[in-house]
GUSE-372883 format. One record per residue: x, y, z of N, C-alpha, C, O, CB in turn; residue in three letters. Coordinates in steps of 0.02 Angstrom, whole numbers, plus 50000, padded with zeros to 5 digits. Glycine has a CB too. Layout:
<recs>
XYZXYZXYZXYZXYZALA...
</recs>
This chain:
<recs>
503374860047981503494853148002504124852848045504614856348031503564848547941UNK504124848648098504724848248141505294844848104505184841148056504564844348206UNK505904846048126506484842848095506824838048143507374835748129506974848148071UNK506494836548199506794831948247506324826048259505714826648257506944835648313UNK506634820448273506274814348291506464812848362507054811948377506444808348242UNK505974812448407506104811648479505924804548501505384802048486505704816848520UNK506384801348536506254794748563506724793448621507144797648637506324789348509UNK506644787748653507084785748707507584780748680507404775848647506684782648767UNK508214781948692508744777448670509154775248731509464779448765509204780848617UNK509144768848744509524766148801509354769648866509784771048907510264766648788UNK508704770948874508454773848936508494781348941508294784248992508824771048992UNK508764784748890508844792048892508474795248833508494792548777509594793948890UNK508144800948845507804804348789508314807148741508824810048761507354809948816UNK508184806348676508624809048624508194812148570507604810648564509074803548595UNK508504816548532508184819248472508664818348414509264819548419507994826748481UNK508384816148359508774815348298508594821148252508034821348225508654808448263UNK509044825748243508904831748203509254831248135509804828548129509134838048241UNK508904833848085509214834348019509314827747984509744827347940509854837848025UNK508934822648003508994816147968508344814747932507814817147951509154810448019UNK508394810847879507794809047842507364804347884507634799647913507974805747775UNK506704805547887506274800947924506244794047892506024789247923505574803747929UNK506474793547829506494787047795507164783647802507254778047777506334787947722UNK507654786747836508284783347851508134777347897507704777847940508794788147884UNK508484771847887508374766247932508684767648000509174771248006508664759847902UNK508374764748051508654765348118509364762648120509794765348155508214761648170UNK509494757348083510164754448081510674759448055511214760348084510174748148039UNK510504762848000510974767747972511084773548021511644776148025510714770447905UNK510564775548057510644781048104511084778948163511514782648185509954783448130UNK510954772848189511354770448245512094770048227512524772148265511104763648269UNK512234767248169512934766148150513254772548122513864772948119512984760648099UNK512834777448102513094783648075513084789248126513554789648166512684785748015UNK512574793548126512584799248172512644797448245512974801048283511964803248162UNK512344791848267512364790148339513024786848358513184786548418511794785648356UNK513404784248311514034780848323513964775148373514404774048415514554785848348UNK513414771548368513294765548408513364759548361512874757248332512584765548444UNK513974757248354514124752348302514084745148325514264740548288514814753648275UNK513844744048387513734737148408513204733748366513254727748353513534737048481UNK512694737448345512174734748301512464733948231512704738748202511544739448301UNK512424727848204512764726348141512264725748083511674724748093513154719848148UNK512534726548023512154725047963512424718547933513014718147915512184730847911UNK511984713647927512174707347897511864706347828512214705047779511994701647941UNK511204707047825510844705647763510444711547737510284711747678510394699747772UNK510254716247780509824721847763509134719547738508804723047700510154726247710UNK508934713547759508294710747738507874708247796507324705647785508404705147688UNK508114708947857507734706447914507794698947925507374696147960507024708247907UNK508294695747895508364688547901508874686347952508774681447988508534685647835UNK509454689947956510014687247994510004689048067510304685548108510654689647964UNK509674694548086509624696448156510214700248184510214701948243509524690548196UNK510734701448143511314705048169511144712148191511494715148232511864705348117UNK510604714948164510414721748180509884722148235509574727448244510154725248118UNK509764716748272509214716548320509304721748376509834722348406509164709648351UNK508764725448388508714729948445508084727948483507694723748460508684737548423UNK507984730948541507374729748580506944735948579507184741448590507544727648653UNK506304734948566505794740248573505464739248640505144734048652505274740148513UNK505524744148684505314743348753504714747648771504574752748739505894744948799UNK504374745548822503854749648852503804747748926503974742148945503174748748816UNK503574752348968503504750649039503024744949047502534744549010503274756749080UNK503144740349094502674734749104501964737049116501494733549098502904730549162UNK501874742849146501194745349160500804746749097500194747449099501224751549202UNK501154747349040500814748848977500434742848951500034743548904501304751248926UNK500534737048978500184731048956500584727448902500984730448866499504732748930UNK500474720948897500824717048847501544715648868501724716848926500814720548781UNK501944713248822502644711848836503024718348847502894723348815502954707748779UNK503504718148894503874724148909504374725948855504574731748850504224723448975UNK504584721048816505004722748758504964717348705504844711448720505734723948780UNK505084719348644505074714848587505714716048547505924721748539504434715848543UNK506014710648521506584711648475506324714048408505774712248388506984705148467UNK506724718048373506524720548307507144721648265507694722648291506114727148313UNK507054721348199507594722448152507694729848139507254733148111507464718648086UNK508264732648160508394739748149508474741248075508384747048055509024741848186UNK508644736248034508724737547962508064738947928508054741847874509064731747929UNK507504736847958506844737847927506464743747955505984746047925506434731547935UNK506674746248013506334751848044506564758448015507164759748013506434751748120UNK506104762647994506274769447974506274773948036505924772548085505784772147920UNK506664779148033506724783648090506044786548110505914787348170507204789248075UNK505614787948062504954790548079504544785748120504094787848157504584792348017UNK504684779348114504314774348152504494774148226504094772048267504424767548122UNK505094776448243505304775948313505134782248353505274782648413506044774548318UNK504854787248320504654793348355504174791448412503664788148400504324798448306UNK504334793648473503904792248530503994785348559503624783448605503204793148511UNK504464781348534504564774648559505204774248601505564779248608504594769648500UNK505334768448627505944767248667506334761648636506074756148625505764765648741UNK506964762948621507404758248586507994756748632508264761248664507644761048517UNK508194750548635508794748748672509254744848625509044740148591508634744648736UNK509894746848625510404743248586510864739548634510804740148695510804748248541UNK511324735748605511774731848648512194736248693512374734148748512224727448604UNK512344742448671512734747048714512344749048776512644751048826512934753248675UNK511684748648773511264750848828511134745548881510734746648925510614753148803UNK511474739848877511364734548927511834735148987511674732549040511454727848895UNK512394738448979512854739249036512554744049088512174748549071513544741949012UNK512724742949150512484747549201512924753849202513394754449164512474744149271UNK512764758449247513114764949248513864764049261514264768249240512814769449301UNK514044758749295514754757649308515114753649255515704752149262514824754249374UNK514754751849203515054748049149515024740549157515304736949116515754750049141UNK514684738149209514634730949220514184727749167513644730349154514374729349291UNK514404722349137513984719149085513314716749114513264715149174514354713249053UNK512824716449071512164714049089512194706449100512634703149072511644715849035UNK511734703549139511744696249149511724692149085512034686849081511154694349191UNK511374694549033511364690648971512044690848937512254685848906510814693248923UNK512394696448943513064696748914513544692148951513954688748920513334704048916UNK513494692149017513934687749056513784680449042514244676349036513844689149131UNK513144678749036512964671749023513244669348957513484663648952512204670949024UNK513204673548905513454671448840514214670848840514504666248812513234676448785UNK514544675648873515284675348876515514669448918515974665848898515554681848905UNK515204668248976515414662849019515294656048987515654651249000515044663149085UNK514784655748943514624649348911514964648248844514794643448809513894648848903UNK515434652548826515784651948761515284651948703515334647848658516214645548759UNK514814656448706514294656748655514434661448598513984663048559513654658648685UNK515064663648591515224668248536515894666448506516334664048540515224675548560UNK515954667548440516604666348407516824672848374517144676948406516554660548355UNK516664673948310516904680148278516584686248309516874691748308516764679948203UNK515974685448335515654690948370515204695348328514864699748354516154695148401UNK515194694248262514794698748220514054698148234513694703148237514934697348146UNK513814691948243513104690848256512934691748330512344692348348512904683948233UNK513444692048373513334691648445512904697348472512464695948513513994691648480UNK512994703748452512564708948480511824707648467511404708748511512754715648451UNK511664705348407510964703848393510704698048434510134698248457510874702348320UNK511114692948443510904687348485510804689548557510324687448589511434681648482UNK511244693848582511164696448650510514700248657510174699648709511754701048668UNK510324704148607509704707848612509094703248610508584704648642509664713148557UNK509134697848571508594692848572508564689448640508024687948665508694687648517UNK509144688048669509164685148737508854689948787508474687848831509884683448757UNK509024696348781508764701348827507994701648823507654701848875509064708248812UNK507724701648762506994701848754506684695548782506134695748811506814702848680UNK507014689948773506754683548798506734683748875506224681848905507194677648774UNK507274686048906507284686548979506754691449004506434690149055507984688749003UNK506674696948969506174702048989505474699348985505034701549022506244708248947UNK505354694448940504684691748932504494686848987503904684948992504624688348866UNK504974684649028504814680149083504624673149062504284669649099504254683049122UNK504844671049003504654664448978505094659049010505664660349028504714664148902UNK504824653049019505214647649049505744645149001505684646148940504744641849070UNK506274641949027506824639648984506664633148947507024628248953507444638649027UNK506124633248909505934627348870506264627648802506334633048772505164626948862UNK506484621848778506854621648716506474624748658506764628548619507034614548698UNK505824623248652505434625748596505404633448597505454636648545504734622848596UNK505314636248657505274643548663505944646848648505974652048616505034645548734UNK506484643748671507154646448658507304646348584507554651248557507684642548697UNK507144640848551507274640448479506844645448440507054648248390507154633348453UNK506224646448464505804651448433506104658348441506094662348395505084651248462UNK506364659848501506654666348514507294667548474507474673248460506794667148587UNK507634662148455508264662648417508174661848342508654662548304508744657548441UNK507564660448320507454658948249507654664648203507814663448144506734657148237UNK507654670748228507834676448186508564678448190508744683848166507414682148204UNK508984674348220509694675948227510114670348197510074664548219509884677048302UNK510514672048148510954667148116511664667948141511924673548145510924667848039UNK511984662448157512694662348175513054657748126512904651848124512804660048249UNK513514660548088513854656548037514494653148063514784649048028514024660947978UNK514714654848123515344652248149515254645748187515664641148182515664657248194UNK514714645148224514704640048277514034636548277513554638548245514834643148345UNK514004631148315513364628148331513004632348381513294636948411513464621048357UNK512364630948391511954635048435511914632448506511594635548548511264635648406UNK512234626748521512154623748588512344628548644511934629548689512574617448593UNK512934631648643513104636148699512654642348702512534645048756513824638348694UNK512404644548645511944650248645511284648248677511014651948719511824652748573UNK511024642448659510404639948689510494639048764510054640848803510194633348657UNK511064636248785511184635248856511214641948893510964642548949511834631348867UNK511514647048862511534653548894510834656548900510684659748951511994658348854UNK510424655648850509734658248854509354654748910508954657848945509374657348788UNK509464648248918509124644648972509324647449040508924647649086509284637148968UNK509954649549047510194652149111509884658949128509784660449187510944652549111UNK509754662949077509494669649092508734669849093508444674949110509744674649040UNK508404664349075507674664349074507394665949142507624663349193507414657549050UNK506904670349143506524672049203506964675149258506784674849317506184665849230UNK507524678049240507934681449290507624688149307507524692249262508664682349265UNK507464689449369507114695649386507544701849374507274707349365506904695549459UNK508214701149373508634707049363508824707949290509214712449274509264706549405UNK508544703749245508754704149175508444709949138508804713549104508574697749140UNK507784711249142507494716549101507624723549129507644724549190506754715549094UNK507714728149084507804735149103507194739449083507194745449095508434737949071UNK506694736249054506144740049025505774744349077505474749349059505654735448992UNK505804742349141505464746349192505764753249199505454757749227505484742749258UNK506374754149173506714760649177506484765449122506664771349122507464759649174UNK506104762849075505954766649014505334770949024504814768449044505864762048955UNK505384777249009504804781649005504824784948937505254789048922504804787049063UNK504344783148896504334785848828504094793048827503664794948867503894781448783UNK504354797048782504114803948777503414804248748503244799948707504594808248734UNK503014809048768502364809748736502464811448663502894815348645501924815148771UNK502054808348621502134809448549501444809748516501104804648510502564803848516UNK501244815648495500634816348458500764815348384501284812648364500314823148470UNK500294817448343500374816848271501004820748250501154826048279499744819548233UNK501354818148202501974821348181502044820848105501764816348074502574818148216UNK502424825448078502584825348006503264828447997503444833248031502044829147964UNK503644825547951504324828047937504414828647862504144824747823504854823447967UNK504804833447842505014834147772505764835047772506024839947800504654840247736UNK506114830347742506834830847738507054829047668506974823247647507184826347791UNK507314833847632507544832447564506974829847522506464833247513508104827347565UNK507064823847495506584821147447505984817847481505514816047446506914816247402UNK505994816847547505484812747580505064816747629505324820547670505804806947616UNK504404815847624503944818147675503694811947712503564806747681503354822347644UNK503624812547778503414806947820502874809547867503004813947907504014803847859UNK502274806747863501724808647907501574802747953501554797047932501084810547866UNK501464804348017501304799248067500684801448105500744803948161501904798048115UNK500084800548077499474802848110499294798348169499514792648173498894802948060UNK498884801048214498664797248273497914796848277497644794348327498944800448336UNK497554799148226496824798348224496624795548157496974796548106496464805148238UNK496064792048156495814789148094495634794448044495774793747984495214784648108UNK495324799848066495134805248020495754808247987495744809647927494744810748057UNK496274809348026496884812147996497194807447945497434809647893497404813748051UNK497184801047960497444796147913497034796047848497324795947794497454789147944UNK496384796247855495954796147795496064802447753496064802047691495214795647815UNK496154808047785496274814247748496934813847710496974816147653496274820347796UNK497444811147741498094810347707498034805547649498324806747596498624807947757UNK497654800247658497574795447603497184798547545497324797247487497204789047628UNK496704802647562496324806147510496764811047471496744811247410495724809947540UNK497164814847507497564820047476498204817447442498464820547396497754825247527UNK498444811647466499074808947439498994801447424499294797347458499654810047489UNK498594799747374498454792647360499074788747338499064782547340497924792147308UNK499594792147316500194788647293500714787547348501224784347336500514792347236UNK500584790047408501064789247463501094781847484500604778147478500864793647523UNK501674779847509501724773247538501324773047602501394777447645502474771347552UNK500894767947611500574766747675501004761747713501064755947692499834764047666UNK501304763947767501784760047804501494757847871501284762047911502434763947815UNK501474751347883501274748847948501894746647987502154750548026500764742847941UNK502124740447975502724738148010503364738947970503904739747998502654731148029UNK503304738747904503884739647861504264733247846504824733547820504344744447892UNK503984727447862504354721247848504374719647774504754715347753504034715447885UNK503974723047734504004722447661504254728947631504764729047596503304720647632UNK503914734547645504124740947617504814742947643505194746247607503624746347634UNK504974741047704505624742747732506204740047691506744743047689505684740247802UNK506094734347657506614731547614506794736247557507364736447534506384724847586UNK506304739947533506434744447477506914750047498507284752747456505774747447451UNK506914751747562507374756747587508034753647607508564756047587507074760547646UNK508014748247647508624745447675509034741647623509644742147621508464740847732UNK508694737747581509054733447533509104736747465509654736947435508694726747527UNK508544739347439508544742247372508774749547371508924752247318507854741747342UNK508794752647429508994759647436508534764447398508754769547372509704760547412UNK507884762647396507384767347369507324773447416507424772847476506694763847361UNK507164779147388507034785147427506304787047414506144789947363507524790947408UNK505844785347461505144786747449505004794247450505294798047489504714783347502UNK504554796347406504364803447405503924805147464503964810747491504004805047340UNK503484800447485503014801947538502824795347572502654790447539502374805547511UNK502864795247638502674789447679502134791647728502214796747761503294786447716UNK501594787747732501084788847784501094782747829500934777247809500364789947752UNK501294783947892501374778647941500714777647977500464782248009501944780347991UNK500424771647973499744770447999499734767248068499204766648098499364766047951UNK500314765248095500324760948153500164764448219500104761048271500994757748159UNK500074770948219499934774448282499204776648286499014780548330500384780548288UNK498784774148241498064775648242497724770348286497734764548268497754775748170UNK497414772248342497154767248389496654762448358496664756448374496824770748447UNK496224764948314495714760448285496024754748245495714749548235495244764548240UNK496634755748221496974750648181497384745948224497694741248199497414753848129UNK497404747048290497804743148336497394738348379497684734548419498204747648381UNK496744738348371496314734648417496234727348396496404725448340495634737948420UNK495984723348443495754716648429495194715048478495234716948537496334711348434UNK494684711548455494124709948500493784703648475493794702048415493614715748504UNK493474700048521493094694048505492384695148528492264696748586493404687548538UNK491904694348482491204695148499490784691048450490904691048390490994702748497UNK490294687548477489824683648436490184679048388490024678848328489364688348398UNK490664675548414491024670348376491404673248317491534669748268490534665248352UNK491594679548323491994682648271492594686248304492534689048358491574687648228UNK493144686148270493744689648292493864695548245493924694648184494374684948294UNK493894701448273494024707548234494734709948250494914710748308493484713148249UNK495124710948197495834712448204495964719248171495824720048112496274706848172UNK496244723948207496444730248177496994729048126497434724848137496684735148231UNK496974732648071497434731348016498164732548035498604729548004497254735647957UNK498294736648084498984738248103499194734748168499724736348195499074745648110UNK498794730048193499004726148250499564721448228499504718148177498404722048281UNK500104721248265500664717148246500494709748256500034707948293501304719048286UNK500874705448222500784698248233500904696448306500564692148333501264694248187UNK501394699548338501524698248408500914700048450500744696448497502134702148433UNK500584705648434499984707548470499394703248454498934702548495499814714648454UNK499394700148395498834695848374498874688948406498354685948420498824695148299UNK499474686448418499554679448439499144677548500498874671948501500284678148454UNK499074681748552498664679648609497944678048591497604674448628498664685048662UNK497694680548535497004679148514496944672748472496394670448458496734685048475UNK497514669948453497504664148409497624657848449498124654348440498044664848353UNK497154656448494497194650548537496564646448525496124648248486497264652548612UNK496534640848560495944636448557495784634548485496204631548452495334639848590UNK495194636248460495004633948393495404637448338495414635048281494274635148381UNK495744642948354496164646448305496904644648314497334647848283496064653948312UNK497054639648355497754637848368498144636148304498734637848301497774632048415UNK497844632748254498234631548192498454638048158498994638148127497834627448144UNK498054643248162498244649748135498844652448175499324655048146497644654748138UNK498814651848242499364654148283500004650448269500544653448267499184653348356UNK499964643848258500564639948242500874642248177501484642448171500394632548238UNK500464644048128500724646548065501054653348074501584654648046500174646948013UNK500734657748113501024664448124501714663848157502154667948143500554668748168UNK501794658948201502454658048232502984655848182503584656248196502404653048289UNK502774653348125503244651648072503274656948017503684656447971503064644848042UNK502844661848021502814666947968503464670847964503684672747910502224671847982UNK503774671948021504404675548023504684674948093504384671548136504324682948003UNK505234678048105505544677948171505154682448219504684685948199506274680248168UNK505344682348283505044686948330505184694148310504774698548322505304685648401UNK505764695448281505914702148257505414704448205505194710248206506634702448228UNK505224699948160504744701648108504044702248138503664706748119504744696348052UNK503874697748183503194697848212503084703948256502514705848268503074691548252UNK503624707048281503544713248320503344719148277503114724248303504184714748357UNK503434718548212503294724148167502744722648116502324726948104503924726048129UNK502744716648088502294714948033501564714548053501414713448112502494708448002UNK501114715548005500394715848017500014712147963500264711347907500154723148021UNK499414709847980498984706647929498764711947878498704710347819498364703347962UNK498634718047901498444723247853498974724347801498814725347742498304729747890UNK499614724147821500154724747773500174718847726500304719747666500804725447809UNK500064712747752500044706847710499484707347658499584705447600499944700447753UNK498904709947678498354710847631498514716247579498394715247520497714712747669UNK498784721747602498924727247555499444725347504499404727447446499154733247593UNK499944721347524500454719047478500174714147428500374714047370501034715947515UNK499694709947451499344705147408499814700447371499694698747313498914708847358UNK500344698347404500804693547374500454686847366500084684847411501454692947415UNK500574683247312500284676547305500544671547355500264666147363500414673847236UNK501104673347390501364668947442501324672347511501704670447556502084667047426UNK500884677147519500764680147585500454674847630499914672347615500314686447580UNK500784673347686500584667547725499894668047758499554663047765501084666347778UNK499684674047778499044674447813498454674347764497884673247785499014680747855UNK498574675647701498024676847655497604670647641496984671247641498284679547590UNK497894664747628497464658847621497064657347684496504654847680497884652747603UNK497344658847743496994657647805496374662147808495834659847828497444658947866UNK496434668347788495864672847787495324670447739494734671047753496074679947769UNK495534667647682495054664847634494694658847665494084658247659495404662847569UNK495074654447697494764648447726494284650347782493774646947791495304643747753UNK494444655547820494024657647876493464662447855493124665347898494454660847929UNK493374663447790492834667747764492874674747794492374677347819492154664547779UNK493474677547792493574684147823493224689647783493114689047723494314685647828UNK493064694847819492814701047788493334706547800493564707547856492114703047818UNK493504709947746493994715347750493614721947754493234723747709494484715247688UNK493714725547809493384732047818493854737547793494394738547820493184733147893UNK493634741147743494024746547715493644753047723493034753047735494194745347639UNK494004758547717493684765047730494044770347689494654769947678493694766847805UNK493674775347667493964781147635493614787447661493064787047687493904780747558UNK493944793047652493634799347674493024801047633492544803847660494134805147670UNK493014799247570492474801147525491864796447532491294798847532492704801047453UNK491984789947538491434785047537491284781947604490794778247610491584779747488UNK491694783147654491574780247719491764772847720492174770647679490854781047739UNK491484769047767491674762047773491314757547724490744758947703491544759647844UNK491634752147705491304746847667491644740247683492224740047704491324748247590UNK491284734847672491534728247687491644724447621491224724547576491044724347733UNK492224721147617492394717247557492524710147580492944708847622493014720347520UNK492154705347550492284698347566492984696447543493224698847492491744693747532UNK493304692147581493984690047561493984686847492494474687347455494274685147612UNK493434683447473493384680447407493424685647351493624684147295492744676447401UNK493214691847366493204697047315493774702047321493804706847283492544700747319UNK494224700947368494744705947382495324705547332495594710747313495004705047452UNK495524699547312496114698747269495884698447196495524693847176496514692347288UNK496104703247157495874703847087496374701247037496184699646981495724711047072UNK496994700747054497524698547008498184699047044498214700447104497534702646943UNK498724697947007499384698047039499514704847072499574709947038499934696446986UNK499544704747138499654710747179499134716247165499284722247172500354713447168UNK498544714247144497984718947133497424717147181497254711247190497744718747059UNK497124722247212496594721147260495994725647244496024729747198496834722447332UNK495464724747282494864728747274494924735647306494444739447305494274725147304UNK495494737347334495584743947365495594749447312495924748847261496234744147406UNK495224754847325495274760747284495884764847305496184763547358494624765047289UNK496064769647264496684773447278496664777147344497184778247375496804778447222UNK496064778947367496024782747430495784778547489495634781147542495544788647421UNK495764771947480495544767447534496124765747581496704765847561495254761047504UNK495934764347642496394760947689496054754547713495434754047711496574765647751UNK496444749747734496174743847768496114745547842496614747347874496624737447757UNK495514745147869495404746947939495434740847985495754741148037494724750347946UNK495104735347966495074729548009494914723347968494694723747911494554730548065UNK495034717647999494884711147969494444707448018494594707048077495534707147952UNK493894704647993493404701248034493384693948011493224692547954492694704648029UNK493534689248057493534682148037493034678348080492894680148137494234679148044UNK492764672948050492304668548085492714663248123493074659348092491804665248036UNK492644663248188493024658548229492734651448219492134650548225492994660648305UNK493164646548204492904639648197492534637348259492724638848316493484634848182UNK491994633748247491564631448301491684624048317491974620448276490834632648283UNK491464621748375491544614648392491254610248337490704611548312491214613148460UNK491614605148321491394600548268491664602248199491634598048154490654600548265UNK491934608348191492234610148127492964608048126493294607748177492154617748114UNK493204606648066493904605048055494254611148027494044613847975493984598848008UNK494774613448061495154619148037495894617648046496104615548100494964625748074UNK496274618647993496994617748000497354621847947497064623947897497184610347995UNK498004622847959498434626647914499094622747907499364620347957498554633947940UNK499354622247846499994619047834500424623747792500204626547742499904612147798UNK501054624447813501544628347775502114623847754502404620347796501804634347815UNK502274623847690502824619847663503334624747635503184628747591502574614747609UNK503954624347660504484628847637505144625047640505184619547668504514635347680UNK505664627947610506294624447606506624623647674506984618747686506764628247560UNK506514628347719506734627447788506154629347833505704633047813507374631647804UNK506174626947895505594627847938505494635047959504934637647955505674623548000UNK506024638347980505964645248005506224650247954506654648647914506334645948072UNK505944656247958506214661747919506244660247844506744661647812506904663447944UNK505704657447817505714655947746505024657347716504514657047750505914648647734UNK505044658847652504424660147614504114653547594504474648747580504574664547552UNK503464653247592503114647047575503214645047503503224649247458502374647647590UNK503294638447492503204635747424502464634547413502194636247360503614629147415UNK502134631547463501404630447462501154631547533501464629147581501214623247436UNK500604635047539500274635647604499534633947594499194636747551500354642847634UNK499294629247634498594627147630498234628747694498504627947749498544619747615UNK497604631047687497174632447745496494629447730496244630147674497124640247761UNK496184626147779495584622347766495094623047824495294622947883495754614947753UNK494464623747806493934623747856493354619647829493074621247777493704631147873UNK493174614447866492644609947844492154608647901492344608747960492944603347819UNK491544607447882491034605147930490824598147908490584597147852490414610047934UNK490924593347953490774586347938490244583947987490344584248048491414581947942UNK489684581647961489144579248003488964572147982488854570847923488534583947999UNK488924567648030488754560648017489194557647963488964553647922488014560047997UNK489834559647964490304556847917490274559547847490604556947803490204549647914UNK489874564847837489794567847770490024575147773489874578747821489044567347746UNK490394577247721490634584147718490054588747698489794588147643491224584847667UNK489854593147742489294597647728489524604347699489164607447660488894598847792UNK490114606547718490384612747689491144612247690491434608647731490144619047729UNK491464615847644492194615547640492454622047608492184624347558492434609447598UNK492954624847639493334630447611494064628447613494364627847666493194637247651UNK494354627547554495044625647546495404631347510495204633247455495124618947507UNK495924634047539496274639747509497024638347509497294635247555496114646347547UNK497354640847457498074639447449498434645847427498164650047392498184633847397UNK499054646347450499524651347425500094647947389500244642147403499784655647483UNK500404651547343500954648747304500734644647245501154641547212501374644547348UNK500084644547232499824640247178499564644247118499424641347066499254635947205UNK499514650847125499224654947072499474662047080499884663447125498434654747073UNK499234666547037499454673547041499194677147103499444682347122499214677246979UNK498684674147134498414676747196498304670947244498264665247221497754680747184UNK498264672247309498004666947352497284665447331496914670147315498034669047428UNK497094659247330496444657647301496154651347332496504647047358496504656747225UNK495484650947329495144644847350495174639547295495214641147236494414646447368UNK495164633247317495154627647270494434625347263494214620647296495614621747294UNK494054628747220493334627647217493164620847187492674617747208493014633147177UNK493544618447139493414611747111493534606447164493154601647170493854610447048UNK494074607247202494214602447256493674602847310493474597647337494904603847286UNK493434608847325492894609447374492274605647350491964602047388492714616747385UNK492104606547286491514603247258491584595647260491084592047268491394605647186UNK492204593347253492314586047255492214583247325492104577247333493014584447230UNK492234587447376492144585147445491424585947470491174581647505492604588847490UNK491104591547453490464593247483489934588147463489854586447404490234600447461UNK489594585647513489074580647502489334573547499488934568847490488714582147440UNK489974572547506490274565947500490484563347569490624567247614490874566147453UNK490504556747576490764553947639491494556047649491884556147601490704546247639UNK491664557647710492344559647726492784553447728492814549947779492374563547795UNK493134552147672493524546147667494044546647613494104551847580493084540147655UNK494424541247603494964541347555494734543047485495084546647448495314534647554UNK494154540447465493914541747397493794549047383494004551747332493274537847384UNK493464552447430493324559547420493974563547421494054568247382492844562147475UNK494434561647464495074565247468495454564447402495734569247376495504562747528UNK495464558347374495824557247312495514561247255495874564047213495824549847294UNK494844561647254494524565547201494664573047210494764576647161493764564347201UNK494674575347272494824582447285495544583947265495674589147235494714584247359UNK496004579547282496704580547263496784580847188497154585047162497144575147292UNK496434576447152496474576547079496174583047050496404585546999496114570447050UNK495654585647084495324591747059495764597847065495634602847032494684592847097UNK496284597547106496724603347113497044605347047497194611247037497274601947165UNK497154600647002497444602246937496964606346895497184609746848497634595846900UNK496324606146910495834610446875495774617246909495584622146877495154607046872UNK495944617446972495924623847009496534628246995496474634346991495874622547083UNK497114625046986497734628846984498184626546928498204620646910498104628247050UNK498554631246900499104629846853499714633546880499874638946855498924632146779UNK500044630646929500614634246961501184635446913501234632346860500864630247021UNK501624640046933502234641446896502804637246922502804634946979502404648946900UNK503304636246879503944633546901504384639246925504454644246890504294629446844UNK504674638646984505184643347005505664639747052505614633747062504864649547040UNK506124643547082506644640247121506374637247186506714633147217507194645147137UNK505764639147206505484636147266505154629347251505044625447297504974640747297UNK504994628047187504684621747170504384621947101504184627247077504154619847221UNK504344616247070504034615747003503274615647011503014614747065504284609546965UNK502934616546954502204616146955501974609246977501504608647017501914617746885UNK502304604046952502114597246971502214596047045501804592847078502514592046930UNK502774598747072502904598047144502354601347184502104598547232503594601047162UNK502174607347165501664611047203500994607447202500664606947253501584618147175UNK500794604847144500164601147141500194594847184499714593247219499984599347068UNK500764591347182500834585347223500804587147297500474583647336501484581747207UNK501144592447317501144594547387500444596347409500224594247463501614600547397UNK500084600347369499414602447388498954596347397498554596147444499114607247336UNK499004591547352498594585547359498774581647421498334579147456498674581147298UNK499414581147436499624577447496499424581147560499304577947611500384576347495UNK499384587747557499144591447615498414589847629498214589547687499244598947605UNK498024588847577497324586847588497294579947620496884578647664496924586847522UNK497734575447598497754568747629497974569247701497704565747744498234564047589UNK498454573547715498664574547785498074577247826497984575147883499264579347789UNK497684581747797497104584347833496634578647852496374578547908496734589647790UNK496514574047806496084568347821496384564147876496034562047923495964564147757UNK497034562847872497354558747923497324562247991497284558848043498084557347905UNK497344568847992497294572348057496644570848092496614570648154497364579948046UNK496114569648054495464568148085495374560748099494924558948138494914570648040UNK495774556548068495674549348076496274545748107496184540548139495524546248010UNK496864548448097497484545448124497934550848154498504551648132497864541448069UNK497684554548202498064560348227498744558548255499214562448249497664563948280UNK498814552648286499464550848315499984549948261500564551948271499404544448356UNK499794547048204500274546148149500494552748120501084553748104499954541748094UNK500024557448113500184564048086500634567848134501104571248113499554568048070UNK500494567348200500904570748249501614568148246502094571948253500614569848319UNK501684561548236502354558748232502734561448172503334562848177502314551148228UNK502394562148115502714564948055502884572248065503414574548045502264564047993UNK502424576048095502534583248105503134584648150503454589848145501914586448136UNK503304579948194503854581048240504524579148211505044580248243503734577148303UNK504534576248150505174574348119505574580548102506134579948075505054570048056UNK
</recs>
């Protein structure tokens, strides 16, 4: 097995020798690389102080760079990739980059601890060519916390660098070729296969290894908890797991496609799903996280999971021994963080039914703060209403039980009934038979039941009083 990890750093090829593939990129940058501009604030992917840019040449397709949390990335994940840190923004003569000048000229920094991460988010925003719209700027900054100051000068600086043709450097990046790789350093083995067959063989031979996609959950165990994994199998470089396609009114999503890569497919009738994904985490998180990871973790508050239930998703799994099989989303969650996956299975893809004209589909997330927060309650709903009567209904909730689950009693209270206040009130009351939520710091059981019922009422108002609901949503 090789002992070096090869990637591009600030436009130059580098090799990291003699380091654990499970070391975080942040620890490597601040340690062996002595690039201390990248800071550690929370080690959880929340504060953005560790933000770096993951770059690719524009010819590769998609965005030329994405911001990412260096505290969540393991060194094995950056093999064959291109990373830029705040030190890599200066030109050869040491002149600051336009985003650095804009922030300094606009008095957008105070203590400076969060500033490198904010600059890297600004750089990725400028590289994306997005217009200087307030909503887009706030979305781009949602993963960066500044405890010293207000955000006004930072927002103004981002508006100034938006769409600047000289801002991105990603065109300078040429990533090294990187085939399948494996490393063994001390207590950790790290495999990074590039074919589905190789991944299946590793899963068969090492069923206890961590399956790592983006690391927005498992990465916490390394960065925050300081776990040392015995074996990691990185799935994100297998092409079959990176695809997305739309055919015959169905959307098929590779299990390792990032949320950022998924968002372009969540438009039109799937726009409510896209709106929720934009609140699932920051851009740094969406550059790494995957639906396959959300499914594999099977958290009762995993944000995408109720949506998959509402959309009647099919989970395609595969093993070397049994080949492919399809598992209905209704049958996938067996208990608290327990799924229908066998020890040697991988999640290959997710297949969802795209809502059709005339169907009602929406998603609501309720959390203590709008951005960068875990759900207290998440509701997802898909209904078919004909001639004012509910003909079918799938209502799914997260945060209400040990697993994400459908509200079957509430569904039954709606199906066959006129779409009106009476049916909604009966469905809301039926939620107490569907769920017995727990009390925790995010909300009491009574609060959660009240919220879920009110979300059903909001769903009704969306179809009958959309202007009133839009006014409330904008508060």
